[in-house]
ROMARDO-903645 format. One record per atom (N, C-alpha, C, O, CB): atom name; z, y, x; residue number from 1; residue in three letters. Coordinates in nm, 3 decimals. Glycine has a CB too. Layout:
! residues N
NODE,CA,Z,Y,X,NUM,ALA $
...
***
This chain:
! residues 74
NODE,N,-7.436,-5.604,3.845,1,MET $
NODE,CA,-7.301,-5.567,3.811,1,MET $
NODE,C,-7.212,-5.692,3.812,1,MET $
NODE,O,-7.251,-5.798,3.762,1,MET $
NODE,CB,-7.297,-5.498,3.674,1,MET $
NODE,N,-7.096,-5.679,3.867,2,LEU $
NODE,CA,-7.003,-5.791,3.877,2,LEU $
NODE,C,-6.931,-5.810,3.743,2,LEU $
NODE,O,-6.867,-5.718,3.692,2,LEU $
NODE,CB,-6.900,-5.767,3.990,2,LEU $
NODE,N,-6.943,-5.930,3.688,3,THR $
NODE,CA,-6.882,-5.956,3.558,3,THR $
NODE,C,-6.774,-6.064,3.564,3,THR $
NODE,O,-6.715,-6.097,3.462,3,THR $
NODE,CB,-6.988,-5.997,3.458,3,THR $
NODE,N,-6.749,-6.118,3.682,4,ARG $
NODE,CA,-6.647,-6.223,3.694,4,ARG $
NODE,C,-6.507,-6.166,3.678,4,ARG $
NODE,O,-6.480,-6.052,3.716,4,ARG $
NODE,CB,-6.659,-6.293,3.829,4,ARG $
NODE,N,-6.420,-6.246,3.621,5,ARG $
NODE,CA,-6.278,-6.211,3.607,5,ARG $
NODE,C,-6.203,-6.285,3.716,5,ARG $
NODE,O,-6.210,-6.407,3.725,5,ARG $
NODE,CB,-6.223,-6.247,3.463,5,ARG $
NODE,N,-6.132,-6.211,3.798,6,PHE $
NODE,CA,-6.054,-6.271,3.905,6,PHE $
NODE,C,-5.908,-6.274,3.865,6,PHE $
NODE,O,-5.860,-6.186,3.794,6,PHE $
NODE,CB,-6.074,-6.195,4.036,6,PHE $
NODE,N,-5.837,-6.376,3.912,7,MET $
NODE,CA,-5.694,-6.390,3.885,7,MET $
NODE,C,-5.617,-6.364,4.013,7,MET $
NODE,O,-5.661,-6.400,4.122,7,MET $
NODE,CB,-5.661,-6.531,3.828,7,MET $
NODE,N,-5.502,-6.300,4.001,8,THR $
NODE,CA,-5.415,-6.278,4.116,8,THR $
NODE,C,-5.333,-6.404,4.142,8,THR $
NODE,O,-5.327,-6.495,4.059,8,THR $
NODE,CB,-5.323,-6.156,4.094,8,THR $
NODE,N,-5.269,-6.408,4.259,9,VAL $
NODE,CA,-5.180,-6.519,4.291,9,VAL $
NODE,C,-5.068,-6.526,4.188,9,VAL $
NODE,O,-5.029,-6.634,4.145,9,VAL $
NODE,CB,-5.121,-6.503,4.434,9,VAL $
NODE,N,-5.017,-6.412,4.149,10,ARG $
NODE,CA,-4.909,-6.409,4.049,10,ARG $
NODE,C,-4.957,-6.468,3.916,10,ARG $
NODE,O,-4.884,-6.547,3.855,10,ARG $
NODE,CB,-4.860,-6.263,4.026,10,ARG $
NODE,N,-5.077,-6.433,3.871,11,GLU $
NODE,CA,-5.129,-6.486,3.745,11,GLU $
NODE,C,-5.147,-6.638,3.752,11,GLU $
NODE,O,-5.115,-6.709,3.656,11,GLU $
NODE,CB,-5.263,-6.419,3.711,11,GLU $
NODE,N,-5.198,-6.686,3.865,12,VAL $
NODE,CA,-5.215,-6.831,3.882,12,VAL $
NODE,C,-5.078,-6.900,3.880,12,VAL $
NODE,O,-5.062,-7.004,3.817,12,VAL $
NODE,CB,-5.290,-6.862,4.015,12,VAL $
NODE,N,-4.982,-6.841,3.949,13,ALA $
NODE,CA,-4.847,-6.898,3.953,13,ALA $
NODE,C,-4.786,-6.904,3.813,13,ALA $
NODE,O,-4.726,-7.005,3.775,13,ALA $
NODE,CB,-4.756,-6.816,4.047,13,ALA $
NODE,N,-4.800,-6.797,3.737,14,GLU $
NODE,CA,-4.744,-6.795,3.601,14,GLU $
NODE,C,-4.813,-6.898,3.513,14,GLU $
NODE,O,-4.747,-6.968,3.435,14,GLU $
NODE,CB,-4.758,-6.655,3.540,14,GLU $
NODE,N,-4.943,-6.907,3.524,15,LEU $
NODE,CA,-5.019,-7.000,3.440,15,LEU $
NODE,C,-4.985,-7.145,3.472,15,LEU $
NODE,O,-4.975,-7.228,3.381,15,LEU $
NODE,CB,-5.169,-6.976,3.459,15,LEU $
NODE,N,-4.968,-7.176,3.600,16,THR $
NODE,CA,-4.939,-7.313,3.641,16,THR $
NODE,C,-4.791,-7.344,3.649,16,THR $
NODE,O,-4.751,-7.457,3.677,16,THR $
NODE,CB,-5.003,-7.341,3.773,16,THR $
NODE,N,-4.709,-7.242,3.626,17,GLN $
NODE,CA,-4.562,-7.254,3.626,17,GLN $
NODE,C,-4.509,-7.305,3.760,17,GLN $
NODE,O,-4.424,-7.395,3.767,17,GLN $
NODE,CB,-4.517,-7.349,3.514,17,GLN $
NODE,N,-4.561,-7.244,3.867,18,VAL $
NODE,CA,-4.512,-7.270,4.003,18,VAL $
NODE,C,-4.486,-7.136,4.069,18,VAL $
NODE,O,-4.520,-7.032,4.014,18,VAL $
NODE,CB,-4.614,-7.356,4.086,18,VAL $
NODE,N,-4.427,-7.138,4.187,19,GLY $
NODE,CA,-4.401,-7.015,4.259,19,GLY $
NODE,C,-4.527,-6.961,4.327,19,GLY $
NODE,O,-4.622,-7.035,4.353,19,GLY $
NODE,CB,-4.293,-7.038,4.361,19,GLY $
NODE,N,-4.524,-6.832,4.355,20,GLU $
NODE,CA,-4.637,-6.769,4.424,20,GLU $
NODE,C,-4.657,-6.831,4.562,20,GLU $
NODE,O,-4.771,-6.844,4.608,20,GLU $
NODE,CB,-4.616,-6.618,4.436,20,GLU $
NODE,N,-4.548,-6.869,4.628,21,ALA $
NODE,CA,-4.560,-6.931,4.760,21,ALA $
NODE,C,-4.637,-7.063,4.752,21,ALA $
NODE,O,-4.714,-7.096,4.842,21,ALA $
NODE,CB,-4.420,-6.955,4.821,21,ALA $
NODE,N,-4.617,-7.136,4.644,22,THR $
NODE,CA,-4.690,-7.262,4.625,22,THR $
NODE,C,-4.839,-7.236,4.612,22,THR $
NODE,O,-4.920,-7.307,4.672,22,THR $
NODE,CB,-4.637,-7.337,4.501,22,THR $
NODE,N,-4.875,-7.135,4.533,23,VAL $
NODE,CA,-5.017,-7.100,4.516,23,VAL $
NODE,C,-5.077,-7.060,4.650,23,VAL $
NODE,O,-5.188,-7.102,4.684,23,VAL $
NODE,CB,-5.033,-6.985,4.412,23,VAL $
NODE,N,-5.005,-6.979,4.726,24,ARG $
NODE,CA,-5.054,-6.938,4.858,24,ARG $
NODE,C,-5.071,-7.058,4.951,24,ARG $
NODE,O,-5.163,-7.061,5.033,24,ARG $
NODE,CB,-4.959,-6.835,4.921,24,ARG $
NODE,N,-4.982,-7.156,4.939,25,GLN $
NODE,CA,-4.993,-7.277,5.021,25,GLN $
NODE,C,-5.118,-7.356,4.982,25,GLN $
NODE,O,-5.188,-7.408,5.069,25,GLN $
NODE,CB,-4.868,-7.365,5.006,25,GLN $
NODE,N,-5.145,-7.367,4.852,26,TRP $
NODE,CA,-5.267,-7.435,4.807,26,TRP $
NODE,C,-5.390,-7.367,4.866,26,TRP $
NODE,O,-5.484,-7.433,4.910,26,TRP $
NODE,CB,-5.276,-7.436,4.653,26,TRP $
NODE,N,-5.388,-7.233,4.867,27,ILE $
NODE,CA,-5.500,-7.157,4.922,27,ILE $
NODE,C,-5.511,-7.182,5.073,27,ILE $
NODE,O,-5.620,-7.209,5.124,27,ILE $
NODE,CB,-5.483,-7.005,4.894,27,ILE $
NODE,N,-5.399,-7.175,5.142,28,LYS $
NODE,CA,-5.397,-7.196,5.287,28,LYS $
NODE,C,-5.445,-7.335,5.323,28,LYS $
NODE,O,-5.519,-7.353,5.421,28,LYS $
NODE,CB,-5.255,-7.174,5.342,28,LYS $
NODE,N,-5.404,-7.436,5.244,29,ASP $
NODE,CA,-5.445,-7.575,5.268,29,ASP $
NODE,C,-5.592,-7.598,5.237,29,ASP $
NODE,O,-5.651,-7.697,5.281,29,ASP $
NODE,CB,-5.360,-7.669,5.183,29,ASP $
NODE,N,-5.652,-7.506,5.162,30,GLY $
NODE,CA,-5.792,-7.522,5.124,30,GLY $
NODE,C,-5.812,-7.604,4.999,30,GLY $
NODE,O,-5.925,-7.638,4.965,30,GLY $
NODE,CB,-5.868,-7.584,5.236,30,GLY $
NODE,N,-5.703,-7.637,4.929,31,THR $
NODE,CA,-5.718,-7.716,4.807,31,THR $
NODE,C,-5.750,-7.629,4.686,31,THR $
NODE,O,-5.806,-7.678,4.588,31,THR $
NODE,CB,-5.591,-7.795,4.781,31,THR $
NODE,N,-5.714,-7.501,4.693,32,LEU $
NODE,CA,-5.749,-7.406,4.586,32,LEU $
NODE,C,-5.839,-7.299,4.648,32,LEU $
NODE,O,-5.798,-7.227,4.739,32,LEU $
NODE,CB,-5.620,-7.341,4.521,32,LEU $
NODE,N,-5.960,-7.291,4.598,33,ARG $
NODE,CA,-6.056,-7.193,4.649,33,ARG $
NODE,C,-6.012,-7.054,4.606,33,ARG $
NODE,O,-5.975,-7.033,4.490,33,ARG $
NODE,CB,-6.200,-7.225,4.599,33,ARG $
NODE,N,-6.017,-6.960,4.698,34,ALA $
NODE,CA,-5.978,-6.822,4.669,34,ALA $
NODE,C,-6.060,-6.727,4.755,34,ALA $
NODE,O,-6.119,-6.766,4.856,34,ALA $
NODE,CB,-5.826,-6.800,4.692,34,ALA $
NODE,N,-6.061,-6.602,4.714,35,ILE $
NODE,CA,-6.135,-6.497,4.784,35,ILE $
NODE,C,-6.034,-6.400,4.843,35,ILE $
NODE,O,-5.945,-6.351,4.773,35,ILE $
NODE,CB,-6.235,-6.424,4.690,35,ILE $
NODE,N,-6.049,-6.373,4.971,36,ASP $
NODE,CA,-5.962,-6.280,5.042,36,ASP $
NODE,C,-6.013,-6.138,5.016,36,ASP $
NODE,O,-6.122,-6.101,5.058,36,ASP $
NODE,CB,-5.958,-6.311,5.196,36,ASP $
NODE,N,-5.931,-6.060,4.946,37,VAL $
NODE,CA,-5.965,-5.921,4.914,37,VAL $
NODE,C,-5.860,-5.834,4.982,37,VAL $
NODE,O,-5.752,-5.811,4.928,37,VAL $
NODE,CB,-5.971,-5.895,4.758,37,VAL $
NODE,N,-5.893,-5.786,5.101,38,GLY $
NODE,CA,-5.795,-5.707,5.175,38,GLY $
NODE,C,-5.677,-5.792,5.213,38,GLY $
NODE,O,-5.691,-5.892,5.283,38,GLY $
NODE,CB,-5.750,-5.587,5.093,38,GLY $
NODE,N,-5.560,-5.753,5.167,39,ARG $
NODE,CA,-5.437,-5.828,5.198,39,ARG $
NODE,C,-5.397,-5.922,5.085,39,ARG $
NODE,O,-5.288,-5.980,5.088,39,ARG $
NODE,CB,-5.323,-5.732,5.229,39,ARG $
NODE,N,-5.483,-5.937,4.987,40,GLU $
NODE,CA,-5.449,-6.020,4.871,40,GLU $
NODE,C,-5.556,-6.124,4.846,40,GLU $
NODE,O,-5.668,-6.114,4.897,40,GLU $
NODE,CB,-5.431,-5.933,4.747,40,GLU $
NODE,N,-5.520,-6.226,4.768,41,TRP $
NODE,CA,-5.612,-6.331,4.729,41,TRP $
NODE,C,-5.648,-6.318,4.582,41,TRP $
NODE,O,-5.567,-6.274,4.501,41,TRP $
NODE,CB,-5.551,-6.469,4.757,41,TRP $
NODE,N,-5.769,-6.357,4.548,42,ARG $
NODE,CA,-5.814,-6.363,4.410,42,ARG $
NODE,C,-5.876,-6.500,4.385,42,ARG $
NODE,O,-5.942,-6.557,4.472,42,ARG $
NODE,CB,-5.916,-6.249,4.377,42,ARG $
NODE,N,-5.852,-6.552,4.265,43,VAL $
NODE,CA,-5.902,-6.684,4.228,43,VAL $
NODE,C,-5.991,-6.669,4.105,43,VAL $
NODE,O,-5.956,-6.601,4.009,43,VAL $
NODE,CB,-5.784,-6.783,4.199,43,VAL $
NODE,N,-6.107,-6.732,4.110,44,ILE $
NODE,CA,-6.197,-6.735,3.994,44,ILE $
NODE,C,-6.145,-6.844,3.900,44,ILE $
NODE,O,-6.116,-6.954,3.945,44,ILE $
NODE,CB,-6.349,-6.762,4.037,44,ILE $
NODE,N,-6.134,-6.815,3.771,45,PRO $
NODE,CA,-6.079,-6.914,3.677,45,PRO $
NODE,C,-6.145,-7.052,3.685,45,PRO $
NODE,O,-6.075,-7.153,3.674,45,PRO $
NODE,CB,-6.093,-6.862,3.538,45,PRO $
NODE,N,-6.275,-7.059,3.703,46,ARG $
NODE,CA,-6.340,-7.191,3.710,46,ARG $
NODE,C,-6.294,-7.269,3.834,46,ARG $
NODE,O,-6.290,-7.392,3.832,46,ARG $
NODE,CB,-6.494,-7.175,3.713,46,ARG $
NODE,N,-6.257,-7.197,3.943,47,ASP $
NODE,CA,-6.204,-7.264,4.061,47,ASP $
NODE,C,-6.065,-7.319,4.035,47,ASP $
NODE,O,-6.029,-7.426,4.084,47,ASP $
NODE,CB,-6.202,-7.168,4.181,47,ASP $
NODE,N,-5.986,-7.246,3.957,48,LEU $
NODE,CA,-5.854,-7.296,3.919,48,LEU $
NODE,C,-5.869,-7.419,3.829,48,LEU $
NODE,O,-5.796,-7.517,3.844,48,LEU $
NODE,CB,-5.772,-7.186,3.847,48,LEU $
NODE,N,-5.963,-7.413,3.735,49,GLU $
NODE,CA,-5.987,-7.528,3.647,49,GLU $
NODE,C,-6.029,-7.650,3.727,49,GLU $
NODE,O,-5.983,-7.761,3.700,49,GLU $
NODE,CB,-6.093,-7.494,3.542,49,GLU $
NODE,N,-6.116,-7.632,3.826,50,ALA $
NODE,CA,-6.160,-7.743,3.911,50,ALA $
NODE,C,-6.043,-7.800,3.990,50,ALA $
NODE,O,-6.030,-7.922,4.004,50,ALA $
NODE,CB,-6.272,-7.698,4.007,50,ALA $
NODE,N,-5.957,-7.712,4.042,51,PHE $
NODE,CA,-5.838,-7.755,4.115,51,PHE $
NODE,C,-5.748,-7.839,4.025,51,PHE $
NODE,O,-5.702,-7.945,4.065,51,PHE $
NODE,CB,-5.761,-7.632,4.169,51,PHE $
NODE,N,-5.724,-7.791,3.903,52,LEU $
NODE,CA,-5.637,-7.864,3.810,52,LEU $
NODE,C,-5.699,-7.998,3.771,52,LEU $
NODE,O,-5.627,-8.097,3.757,52,LEU $
NODE,CB,-5.611,-7.780,3.685,52,LEU $
NODE,N,-5.830,-8.002,3.752,53,ASP $
NODE,CA,-5.897,-8.128,3.720,53,ASP $
NODE,C,-5.881,-8.229,3.833,53,ASP $
NODE,O,-5.859,-8.348,3.808,53,ASP $
NODE,CB,-6.047,-8.104,3.691,53,ASP $
NODE,N,-5.894,-8.181,3.957,54,ARG $
NODE,CA,-5.880,-8.272,4.072,54,ARG $
NODE,C,-5.738,-8.326,4.086,54,ARG $
NODE,O,-5.718,-8.434,4.140,54,ARG $
NODE,CB,-5.920,-8.201,4.201,54,ARG $
NODE,N,-5.641,-8.251,4.037,55,HIS $
NODE,CA,-5.501,-8.291,4.053,55,HIS $
NODE,C,-5.439,-8.351,3.927,55,HIS $
NODE,O,-5.320,-8.382,3.925,55,HIS $
NODE,CB,-5.420,-8.172,4.096,55,HIS $
NODE,N,-5.518,-8.366,3.823,56,ALA $
NODE,CA,-5.467,-8.424,3.699,56,ALA $
NODE,C,-5.449,-8.574,3.717,56,ALA $
NODE,O,-5.529,-8.640,3.782,56,ALA $
NODE,CB,-5.564,-8.395,3.580,56,ALA $
NODE,N,-5.343,-8.628,3.658,57,THR $
NODE,CA,-5.322,-8.772,3.663,57,THR $
NODE,C,-5.411,-8.837,3.558,57,THR $
NODE,O,-5.438,-8.779,3.453,57,THR $
NODE,CB,-5.173,-8.809,3.640,57,THR $
NODE,N,-5.453,-8.954,3.588,58,ARG $
NODE,CA,-5.537,-9.029,3.496,58,ARG $
NODE,C,-5.470,-9.164,3.472,58,ARG $
NODE,O,-5.416,-9.224,3.565,58,ARG $
NODE,CB,-5.683,-9.046,3.552,58,ARG $
NODE,N,-5.473,-9.211,3.349,59,ALA $
NODE,CA,-5.420,-9.344,3.320,59,ALA $
NODE,C,-5.511,-9.447,3.385,59,ALA $
NODE,O,-5.633,-9.431,3.386,59,ALA $
NODE,CB,-5.409,-9.369,3.166,59,ALA $
NODE,N,-5.451,-9.553,3.441,60,ASP $
NODE,CA,-5.531,-9.660,3.500,60,ASP $
NODE,C,-5.595,-9.740,3.388,60,ASP $
NODE,O,-5.526,-9.803,3.308,60,ASP $
NODE,CB,-5.444,-9.751,3.592,60,ASP $
NODE,N,-5.727,-9.737,3.384,61,THR $
NODE,CA,-5.801,-9.811,3.284,61,THR $
NODE,C,-5.889,-9.911,3.357,61,THR $
NODE,O,-5.969,-9.873,3.442,61,THR $
NODE,CB,-5.887,-9.716,3.193,61,THR $
NODE,N,-5.875,-10.040,3.326,62,PRO $
NODE,CA,-5.960,-10.140,3.392,62,PRO $
NODE,C,-6.108,-10.110,3.367,62,PRO $
NODE,O,-6.143,-10.060,3.261,62,PRO $
NODE,CB,-5.926,-10.281,3.343,62,PRO $
NODE,N,-6.194,-10.141,3.463,63,PRO $
NODE,CA,-6.338,-10.117,3.445,63,PRO $
NODE,C,-6.388,-10.185,3.319,63,PRO $
NODE,O,-6.357,-10.301,3.294,63,PRO $
NODE,CB,-6.417,-10.166,3.567,63,PRO $
NODE,N,-6.465,-10.113,3.241,64,GLY $
NODE,CA,-6.523,-10.169,3.118,64,GLY $
NODE,C,-6.430,-10.160,2.998,64,GLY $
NODE,O,-6.474,-10.187,2.885,64,GLY $
NODE,CB,-6.561,-10.312,3.141,64,GLY $
NODE,N,-6.304,-10.124,3.018,65,ALA $
NODE,CA,-6.209,-10.114,2.905,65,ALA $
NODE,C,-6.226,-9.981,2.836,65,ALA $
NODE,O,-6.264,-9.881,2.897,65,ALA $
NODE,CB,-6.063,-10.131,2.954,65,ALA $
NODE,N,-6.198,-9.980,2.707,66,ALA $
NODE,CA,-6.204,-9.855,2.630,66,ALA $
NODE,C,-6.086,-9.767,2.666,66,ALA $
NODE,O,-5.978,-9.820,2.695,66,ALA $
NODE,CB,-6.206,-9.883,2.477,66,ALA $
NODE,N,-6.101,-9.635,2.666,67,PRO $
NODE,CA,-5.988,-9.548,2.694,67,PRO $
NODE,C,-5.880,-9.563,2.589,67,PRO $
NODE,O,-5.908,-9.598,2.474,67,PRO $
NODE,CB,-6.034,-9.402,2.702,67,PRO $
NODE,N,-5.756,-9.538,2.628,68,ALA $
NODE,CA,-5.641,-9.553,2.539,68,ALA $
NODE,C,-5.650,-9.458,2.420,68,ALA $
NODE,O,-5.611,-9.495,2.309,68,ALA $
NODE,CB,-5.513,-9.528,2.615,68,ALA $
NODE,N,-5.701,-9.338,2.441,69,ILE $
NODE,CA,-5.714,-9.239,2.336,69,ILE $
NODE,C,-5.862,-9.206,2.323,69,ILE $
NODE,O,-5.924,-9.158,2.419,69,ILE $
NODE,CB,-5.628,-9.110,2.367,69,ILE $
NODE,N,-5.920,-9.230,2.207,70,PRO $
NODE,CA,-6.062,-9.200,2.193,70,PRO $
NODE,C,-6.088,-9.050,2.206,70,PRO $
NODE,O,-6.002,-8.970,2.170,70,PRO $
NODE,CB,-6.115,-9.252,2.058,70,PRO $
NODE,N,-6.204,-9.012,2.257,71,PRO $
NODE,CA,-6.235,-8.870,2.271,71,PRO $
NODE,C,-6.239,-8.802,2.135,71,PRO $
NODE,O,-6.273,-8.864,2.034,71,PRO $
NODE,CB,-6.368,-8.850,2.343,71,PRO $
NODE,N,-6.205,-8.675,2.134,72,SER $
NODE,CA,-6.206,-8.596,2.012,72,SER $
NODE,C,-6.349,-8.571,1.966,72,SER $
NODE,O,-6.439,-8.554,2.048,72,SER $
NODE,CB,-6.133,-8.463,2.034,72,SER $
NODE,N,-6.369,-8.568,1.836,73,THR $
NODE,CA,-6.504,-8.543,1.782,73,THR $
NODE,C,-6.514,-8.403,1.725,73,THR $
NODE,O,-6.605,-8.375,1.646,73,THR $
NODE,CB,-6.538,-8.645,1.674,73,THR $
NODE,N,-6.422,-8.315,1.763,74,ASP $
NODE,CA,-6.424,-8.178,1.711,74,ASP $
NODE,C,-6.544,-8.101,1.754,74,ASP $
NODE,O,-6.559,-7.985,1.718,74,ASP $
NODE,CB,-6.301,-8.104,1.753,74,ASP $
***
């Protein structure tokens, strides 16, 4: 039985606060993995998370230096 939750292009656009055309361009470019379901695309949430992780900015930290913000211990 299929238990995965798929997101529509509209849901991805709303979540990332960009236009649907932008999401479709990411899919077309191959930077956002998606599944072609008929005439529509579906995105698995973990694929969106991986996409966002790859595109997140990171502070430049010299090798061996401690991060500016210590990790949370929650």
